[in-house]
Steps between C-alpha positions, in 0.01 A plus 500: 500500500125472548325814608338520843128555551314673781183288513451269799405132500133408528420368855438151371853495362681664796576184682664316209838390380667550162808300413741622238751257352746653251874469466535872418552696819381827347177349389443341842558834670274688259214253538519500880494879492207505260290271711595678815389831347139371491504339845580142391768292674746336266798273567758445229730202427788463259430134419230234508689311771503801730126543444420138578716505813332811641198473744168618367209641697155347453354815332382585148815496291640518145830439336659737251747272326766553236498238229873478420746465787847344516443200729132408468253661272162645609330224297698236691387652829141511381513127423661419833236701684223319314661163593520604867140646501631846582216713382609861460374698197794574271557806282790446265720788384765460234707697252525196267140397450383284220149360433573133573659598827199712613259221391687246707494729800127566480420131445690422822289749685664842476252781541694749282800534277654852463786575258757758608472799501152521643311788641479526886124504495488189283699307762311653794164405340619144437628460857179644650291257295722206602483590867120539484470161334723334753303664789170374354648148460632496850165612640314236302739228620462617864122501467506140356735385780262644764204342325670159499558527875126571550413204274702259719220531757241362256370151554491249208122531491515880487740474210252273318221746556716796381591309181136436434409875559769599251334269248177698545306230690215590731496377858247229425707383201808488715314309768384236245846469345679458834228290661439733791213713628453847352526656848838336533611653171392840630699444824813403312459788257456752781805366686716512191379852431619609846833317483590659169387846620279531193279812478267387220425184306694643205792572734496137625493364147792725407695368794422137410628556152815672636558180705460296188261253674327396183 
């Protein structure tokens, strides 16, 4: 059995979800206890099918996955998740590791590959890093989605002006290129600035590039 620890989860990781998929009931129980001992919520499943059928909250998550299981292997589940665009960081655990297997898992996107037996802290560190990475990815995606909503309010001419600003053109150069007055360029630029909630020119350019308007 894995030893328990007394440390608590970082605040950023407190509202998160860890999934454990392993056909060994003792391992499942030990891992759930380990994560619970540091304030992390974990849910365990005996098979890949049980995991896929279970509801998942929209919170930072990671999957601790056994490689070899009777019905479907962990690598098979990883491939299926990739095919279905289910993006959850995967940490593989296995008592039968080999180099080609670990290479395949990492190439398919696994964030870590731990051979049994492993130290508690080694797994906890791997899980903490996976959850932080997933949280950052979710925050970035949410920010991009919000930015795209703001960008829907831009007019075609404002988009033209923003693309030109991103290319480093001055107002008078933009006016010449678009065949409009310089004061009109300034009006479109100011309007786009407000609609994108930009705080500085650099911020506006960063948002233009995030929108991939070039």
